[in-house]
C-alpha positions in Angstrom: -57.3 -199.3 197.4 -57.9 -197.6 200.5 -61.5 -196.5 200.8 -61.8 -193.1 203.0 -59.2 -191.8 201.1 -57.7 -188.4 202.6 -56.2 -185.7 200.1 -53.3 -183.8 201.0 -52.9 -179.8 201.2 -51.2 -179.6 198.3 -53.6 -181.8 196.5 -56.3 -179.3 197.2 -54.1 -176.7 196.1 -53.4 -178.2 192.9 -57.2 -179.2 191.9 -58.7 -175.6 192.9 -55.7 -173.9 191.2 -54.1 -171.8 194.0 -51.6 -171.4 196.3 -50.8 -173.9 199.5 -51.2 -170.5 201.2 -55.0 -170.4 200.5 -55.5 -173.5 201.4 -54.1 -172.8 204.9 -56.3 -169.4 204.9 -59.8 -171.7 204.3 -58.8 -174.2 206.8 -58.0 -171.7 209.4 -61.7 -169.7 208.6 -63.1 -173.3 208.8 -64.4 -172.9 205.2 -63.2 -176.8 204.3 -63.4 -179.8 206.9 -59.9 -181.3 207.3 -58.0 -183.2 209.7 -54.3 -183.9 211.0 -52.3 -186.5 210.7 -50.1 -187.9 213.5 -47.4 -185.3 212.4 -49.8 -182.9 212.0 -49.9 -182.6 208.6 -53.5 -181.2 207.0 -55.6 -184.3 205.5 -59.1 -183.5 204.0 -61.3 -186.5 203.0 -62.8 -187.2 199.7 -66.7 -186.3 200.7 -65.4 -182.9 202.8 -63.0 -182.0 200.0 -66.3 -182.8 197.2 -68.6 -180.8 199.2 -66.0 -177.8 199.5 -65.1 -177.9 195.6 -69.0 -178.5 195.0 -69.7 -175.4 197.4 -67.5 -172.9 195.8 -67.9 -174.1 192.2 -65.0 -176.1 191.3 -65.0 -178.6 188.9 -64.6 -182.0 190.6 -61.2 -183.2 189.2 -61.2 -186.3 187.0 -58.5 -187.5 190.3 -61.5 -188.3 192.5 -64.3 -188.6 190.0 -62.5 -191.7 188.6 -62.0 -193.4 192.4 -64.7 -195.1 193.2 -65.9 -194.2 197.0 -67.3 -196.8 199.8 -70.4 -196.9 201.2 -70.9 -198.7 204.2 -75.0 -200.2 204.8 -75.5 -201.3 208.3 -78.9 -203.9 208.8 -81.7 -204.4 206.6 -82.4 -201.7 203.1 -84.5 -202.1 200.3 -82.6 -203.7 197.6 -83.1 -201.5 195.0 -81.3 -199.1 196.9 -78.5 -201.3 197.7 -78.8 -201.8 193.7 -78.5 -198.6 193.1 -75.9 -197.5 195.3 -73.6 -200.1 193.7 -73.7 -198.0 190.4 -72.1 -195.0 192.1 -69.9 -196.6 195.0 -68.5 -200.2 196.1 -70.6 -201.3 198.7 -69.8 -202.6 202.2 -73.0 -204.3 203.9 -72.9 -205.3 207.2 -76.2 -206.6 208.8 -75.5 -206.6 212.6 -74.9 -202.9 213.7 -72.5 -203.8 216.2 -69.9 -205.5 214.3 -70.4 -202.5 211.7 -69.2 -199.8 214.5 -66.6 -202.5 215.0 -65.2 -202.5 211.4 -66.1 -198.4 210.9 -62.2 -197.2 211.5 -60.5 -199.9 209.4 -62.9 -199.4 206.7 -63.5 -196.0 206.9 -66.4 -195.3 204.5 -67.0 -191.8 202.7 -70.8 -192.9 203.4 -72.6 -194.6 206.6 -76.4 -195.5 205.0 -78.3 -197.0 208.2 -80.6 -199.7 207.2 -84.4 -199.2 208.0 -84.7 -201.9 210.7 -81.3 -202.1 213.0 -83.3 -203.7 216.6 -82.3 -200.5 218.7 -83.3 -197.0 217.9 -81.2 -196.1 214.5 -81.3 -191.8 216.1 -79.5 -192.3 218.9 -76.6 -194.5 216.5 -76.9 -191.7 214.4 -76.2 -189.1 217.0 -73.3 -191.4 218.6 -71.5 -192.1 215.2 -71.6 -188.3 214.4 -70.3 -187.5 217.4 -67.6 -190.0 217.3 -66.8 -188.8 213.7 -68.2 -185.5 213.0 -66.6 -186.0 209.2 -68.6 -189.0 208.5 -71.6 -188.9 206.3 -74.4 -190.5 207.6 -77.3 -191.2 205.8 -80.6 -192.6 206.7 -84.2 -193.7 204.9 -86.9 -192.5 207.2 -90.6 -193.7 207.3 -92.3 -190.6 208.1 -91.2 -186.6 208.1 -91.1 -186.4 211.6 -88.6 -189.4 211.6 -86.6 -187.7 209.2 -86.6 -184.6 211.3 -85.3 -186.5 214.3 -82.5 -188.1 211.9 -81.1 -184.4 211.0 -81.6 -183.1 214.4 -79.4 -186.4 215.3 -76.9 -185.5 213.1 -77.4 -187.6 209.6 -76.3 -185.4 206.4 -78.5 -187.4 203.8 -81.9 -188.3 205.0 -84.6 -189.6 202.9 -88.2 -190.8 203.0 -89.2 -194.3 202.2 -90.6 -194.9 199.2 -88.7 -191.9 198.0 -85.9 -194.3 197.4 -84.3 -192.8 193.8 -84.3 -189.2 195.1 -82.5 -191.2 198.6 -79.6 -192.6 196.3 -79.1 -189.4 193.8 -78.4 -187.4 196.8 -76.1 -189.6 198.3 -74.3 -189.9 194.7 -74.2 -186.1 194.7 -72.3 -186.2 198.0 -69.7 -188.9 196.8 -69.3 -186.2 193.5 -70.8 -189.2 191.5 -73.3 -189.0 188.7 -75.8 -191.2 188.8 -76.5 -193.6 185.5 -80.4 -194.1 184.7 -81.5 -197.6 183.8 -82.4 -197.8 180.0 -86.0 -197.1 179.3 -87.7 -199.9 178.3 
């Protein structure tokens, strides 16, 4: 299965129980993020489609909820966060930010999580990645509320605070349209 799956306009119409012209009207109004294939056909990324469905109170179709999304983790991240993400998605981990950027287009993750240390400013990386690929969901774990605001201003769509790892992972799971499985109580 190729990650970063793109859905066609007829898929969206079927998922929402509407006519194809309605999907085209949503696109024209900017209600749903989309891309165009080289042939000009409308294509919708999984995370953009999930966001639209949730915003409009449509149920997440089984075809989407069964599909395992891909989360890319760049740099160091607490093992508890990586383990929790692995419950809701395939996790691709690349310690090197440079290698991750080279592989980003090929792997096409649904969410890109920037680790806590990369060796250079994560805010700059968020800004650059968001400008190159505005539909990619970038997530960051901030060490302070001020750093979290800087990430948001730079284009990060999911920001969590260190120490609140469960909330961060739950926010990513929600973006992916997946439910987080709680660990068994002891």
